[in-house]
N, C-alpha and C positions, 0 to 999 in steps of 0.2 A: 504493500500500500504506500510505503514511503517513497519508492521509486516513481510510482504513478503520480503521487502528489507533486513531486519535483517536476515531472514532465508537464503536468497541467499548469503549474505555476509558471514554467518557462513559456508555455503558449500564451497564458494570460499576460505575461510581461511583454511579449511581442505585440499583443493586441494593444496594450497601453502605449507602447512606443510609436507604432504606426498610427494609432488613434490621434495622438498628439501631433504627429507630423501632418496628418490630414486636416487638423484644425487650423493649420496655418493658412489655408486657402478657403475662401467662401464657397467655392465650387465643391469642395470635398469635406467641408466641415460637418455636415450631417452624417456622412459615412464614418468620419472619425469619431463622432460622438457615439454612434451605434457600435462601432468596433470596440471602443473603450468599455462600453456597457457590457458587451459580451465577455470581455476579459474580466471585468469585476464579478460578473455572475459565476464564471468558472472558478475564480479565486474563492468566492464565498462558499460555494457548494463543496469544493475539495477540502477547505478548512473545516467545515462542519463535519464532514465524513471522517477526516483524519484525526481530529482532536477529540479528547474526552469531553463531552458536553454534559453538564449536570442536568439541564432541563431544557428540552426542545420546546416545551410549552411557552416559556418566556421568549425564546428566540422567534417562534412563529408569531406570537402576539406582537412583538416588536416589528417584525417584517410587515404585518398587516397594517398596524397603526401608522408606521413610517411611510409605507407605500401610499396609504390613503391621504396622508398630509401632503406628501410630494405631488400626488395627482391633483389635489385641490390647488396647490400653489401653481402648478404648471398651467392649469386651466384659467385661474382667476387673476394671477399677477400680470399686469400689463407690461408691454415691452419697456415702457418708461420706468417701470419698477425693477427691471432686471439688475441694475447696479446694486440696489439695496438688497435684492435677493442673493446675489453673489456674495456680498459682504456677510449676510446672515449665515449662509451655508459655510463660509470660511470659519465663522465663529463656532458653529456646531461641530465642525471637524476638530477645532482646537479643544473645545469642551470635552469631546469624546476621548481625546488623548489624555486629558487630565484624569478623567474618571477611570480609564483603564490602568493608568500608572498607579493611582491610589489603590485601586482594587488589587493589583498585583502585589503592591507593598503590604496590604492588609493580609493577603493570602500567605505570604512568606512570614510576616510578623506573628500572626496568631496561629500559624501552623508550626511555629517553633522551628522553622527551617533556617539554614545558614544563608546569610546575605552575601552575595558575591559583589566584589567591587564594581565590575562592569555593569551589573544589573542595577546597582544603586545609582551609578553615574547616569545611566539612561533614564531611570525613573525621575531623578531630579531635573534633568534636561527636558524630559517630556512634560513635567508639571510646569516648569518655567515657561517654555515656549508655548505650550497649549493654553496656559492661563492668559498670557499676554495676547495671544490670538483671539481667545474667546471674548474678553472684555473689550479689546481694541476693535474687534469686528462689530460688536454691539454699538460702540460709539460711532463707528463709520456708518452703520445702518441708520442710526439716529440723525446724523448730519445729512445724509442723502434723503432721508424721509422727512427732513425739516422738523423733526421732533427736538433737535438740538440745533443751535445756530451754526451756520456754515462758516462763520468768521473764524479767524485765527484767535484762539483763546489762550492768553498768556496769564501766568500767575507768578507771584513772588518766588524768587529763587528756583525757577522752573528747572533749568539745566543742572545746577548743583544738587537739587533734591532728587532728580531722576538718576543722576550719576551715583549718588549715595545709596539709593534703594537698589540699583543694579549691583553695586559692589557688595552691599549687605547680603543680597540673595546669593551671590557667588560664594561668599565666605561661609554663609549658613549651609550652602550646598556641600562644600568641602567637609564641614563638620559632620553633616548627616552621613556622608559617604564613609567617613572614618568611624562614626558611631551610629550605625543604622537603627538602633533601638530608640533613638531620640525622636519619637513620633510627634511630639509637640512642636519641635523645630521644623519638621517637614510640613506641618499644617500652617505654620507661620510663613514658610516659603511660598506656599500656595496662595495665602491671603495677600502677601505683598506683591506677588506676581500678577494677581488679578487687578490690584490697584495700579501697578505699572502699565498694564494694558490701557487703562483709562487715561493715565497721565501722558503716555507717549502719543496717543492718537488725538486727544482733545485739542492740542495746539495746531493740528494740521488743518489748513483752510479748505473750503469747498473746492477751490480750483485744483488742489492737489489730490482730491479724493480718488481719481483714477489710478494714480501712482500708489496711494495708500491701500486701495483694494487689491491691487496686483501684489504688493509687498505682503499683505496679510494672507493672501492666497499661498505665497511662498512659505510663510510661517506655518500655515496649517499642514503643508506637505512635510516640512521638516519635523513638526510635532508628530505626525503620523509615522515617519521613519524612525524616530526615537522610540515610539511605542512598539514598532516592529522589533527593535532590539530588546525591549523589555520582555516581549512575548516570545522571542526567538522565532519570529515568523518572517521568512525571507521575502514573501510576497509583499507584505506590508512595508518592509524596508525599501524594496524596489519602487513600489507605487508612490510612497511618500517622497523618495528621492527624486523621482520624475516630476512630481508636482512642485516640489521645492525648487529644483533647478529651472524648470520652465517658467515658474513665477518670478524668480530673480532676474532671469534673462529678459522677460517682458518688462519688468520694472526698470531695468537699465535702458532699454529701448525707449520707454516713455520719458524717462528723465532726459535723454538726449533730445527727444522731440520737444521738450520744454526748455532746453539749455539749462537744466538745473542739475545740481549734484544730489545724490540720494540723501546725503547728510543734511543738505539744506531743506529738503522736503520733510525729513523726519524731525528736524529740530524746530519746525514751526512754520515754514513757508512764508507766503506773502502776508504782510501786515493787514492789508485791507481785503484779503480774499473773503468772498462770501457776502459782501455788502450789496445792497441794491439801491438804486437811486443815483443821484449825481455824485461824482467823485468829490471827496473831501481832502484827499492827500495830494492830489495832483491838480494843478490849475487847468481849467477847461480850455481846449483848443479854441483859437479865434476863427471866426468865419460864420457863414450863414448856411443853415441847413435847408436843402431843397427837397421837396416831396413830390410824389407822383401818385396818381390814382390808377385803378385797374384799367380804365379805358385808355388812358394815355400810354400805359405800359404795354398794353396789347398792340397798340399802333406801332410802338417802338420795336417790339419783337417781330412784327410782320415784315420788317425791312432788314433783318439780320440773317447771317448765315452760320454763326457759331455761338453757342451758349455754354457756359460752365456753371453748374449749380453747386453751391457750397452749403452743405447741411450743418446744423449745429444743435445744441441742446433745445433751442426754441422749437425746432421741428419735432423733437421727441415729446416735449411737454404738450404740444398741440395735437399730437398724433396725426401729423400732416403728411406722413410718408406716402400714403395712397394718393393724396391730392398732388403731391410732387411727381409721382409716377404718371398721373394723368397729364400733368404739365409737360413732362418729357414726351409723352405719346403725341400730344397735339402739336408740339413744336416739330417733332420729327416728320409728321405728316405734311408739314409746311416746308420740308426740305432743310430744316435747321439741324446742324450737328450738335448734339447734346451730350455732355459728359459731366461726371461728378468729381469734385475735388475733396478728398477726405484727409483732414489733419489727424495725426496720430493721437492727439488727446482731445478730439472733439467729443462732446458728450460727457458722460459720467463714469464710463468704464472703457477699457480697451475694446475697439471694434464696435462701439455702440451704434454709430451711424451705418456701418456695413450691415449689421444685423437688421436694423429697421428697414433699410432700403431693400435688402434681400427678401424680407417679409412681404414687401410690396411688389415683389416680382420684377425688380430692376435688374437687368442683366449684369452679371459680375464684371464683365470686361469694360463696363462703363464706369466702374468705381475705381478711380485712380488715386494712388497715394500721393502725398505732397511732393515727394522728390521726383515723381514721374510726370507731374503736370505743371509744376511751378514755372517752367520755362515757356509754357504755352499761353500764359495770361496776356502778354503783350500783343499776341495775334488773335485775341478773342474779342468779339464784338460786345457781348454783354455777359457780365457775371451776376448771378442772382444768389445773394446770401440769405439763407433762411435760418434765422435764430442764432447764428454764430457771432461772436464778438471778439474776445481776446485773440483768437487764432488768426484774425485778419487785421489786427491793429498795426498800422505802419510804425507806430512809436517803438515797437520792438526792434526796429532796424537802426534807429538813429538817436532816440532819447535816452541818454545814459542815466537820467534820473527816474526813468520809468521802472517799476518793479518787474516788468516783463522784458526789459532790455536784453537782447541777445537770444531771445526765444525764436526759433525758426517759425515763420508764419507763411501763410498762403499769400502770394504776391498779387492779390486781387486788384489792388490799386493801379496796376500796370495795364489793366484792360481798358478798352475804349470807354465803356460805361459800366458803372457798378450800381446794382439795385440792392438795397438792404432792407429786408423784411424783418421788422421788429415791432413790438407793441408800443415801444416808447424809446426815448434816448437814454434810458437807464444803463448803468455800467454793467459789465460782466462780472465774473467771479474774482477777477484780479482787483476789482474795485477802482478802476480808472476809466476816464472817458476815452472813447474810441475816436481818434482824430480823423479816421476815414469818413465819418459822418459829415465832415465839413469840407471834404475834398471837392474840387470843381466838377469832377466826373462822377460824383456819387449822388444818388437819388434815394430818398427814404420812401419805402412803401409800407406805411403803417398798418398794423392790424394783426390779429391772431393768425398764425401761420396757416392753419387749415382753412379758415374762412377766406383769408386774403388770396391764397393760391387757388381756391375753388372759384372765387370771383374772376380771377385772371383767366383761368381755363375757360370759363363760360364766355368771357369777352373774346377770347381767341377763336372759339368755335363759331361765334356769330359774325366774326370779321371776314 
């Protein structure tokens, strides 16, 4: 049976690896998800058959209840709520790692068995990383769900306090490894780690949440891998390592997309992130804002040959992806070349815009990454920005006093005409005014994204 379990674990590991590889492309993402799910099913079945299970009744009950909750979430949670859901699931993974580590410690402690050094090290690490992931993910969920302010929250002695708590946990962990019978100290490590998760994520602003979610996903994988060492389960070690590695790689990619260091994000981010309304920290750009209505915009689009659409979080909030697809269709029927420019940190999680547009049946080859389309803006007749803000702000290129200075942006201002669909002139998550609104080639198309784009589509159909 042992040989069979190793073979099935190997097959499951291959499913995970190729599943993650397929997730890298929108065309194969669904296949990758299904392949990884098959791998997980194989791993669970073999683990249950190969291990001594005390009570299958509890396991079956857990599978039924968990599957029911998962099905409800899958059906009820809107696409705009996916970032929150990903954050919450990260937290569940971290919490599970903590419970497994404490359970294994309890089994050894009350079973009067001998504690091994490597087992205690992995138990402590699993508790530390899992606890930070659990409470940190709950805070991220609260920020994305707007239960907690999206602003950067700073508190007195923030960094020294965090450093002291981290050092204290490591010192306490060493003591517990040396003296495993100190159960009180282990519980203190758990409590302090839970607090650390709150204190480390609370200062991260809403603009940095995509990076935070990606990092917490990596934490949950590392915690799972540590739990695999605790249980001596090779499959759990491999699966956790894959999640941890892919999560940290994605985090680094996103940090590069924002021209930020990971340490800068973790230590607090933009001061004004998460504000709404006029900027207070940066003086407003000078100039006059020009607006356009749906009829005028339809007339303009009737005379162009190329359009690039830039989606942002405003499109997600308004659930406007289907209206945007209709806009693409009606423009293409008029002979207009339509493409989409996707910034790596547009939305509230990695790939947010790709998922929404794929859901609306927009062809994958029309969704172009920033580096693939940035050089085409000067040759484009019209750019239509739907709910994006900071990722198209030209201040990032030249204003050294701007908090987003140096962040790679979509060069939309190089196009002949820029149409910006927003409900107001309010700032984005970075908390600064967008000077693009005042550019001579920019026109504001005010309104809720879904309603505004639907009006535009109707005008184009009637013209």
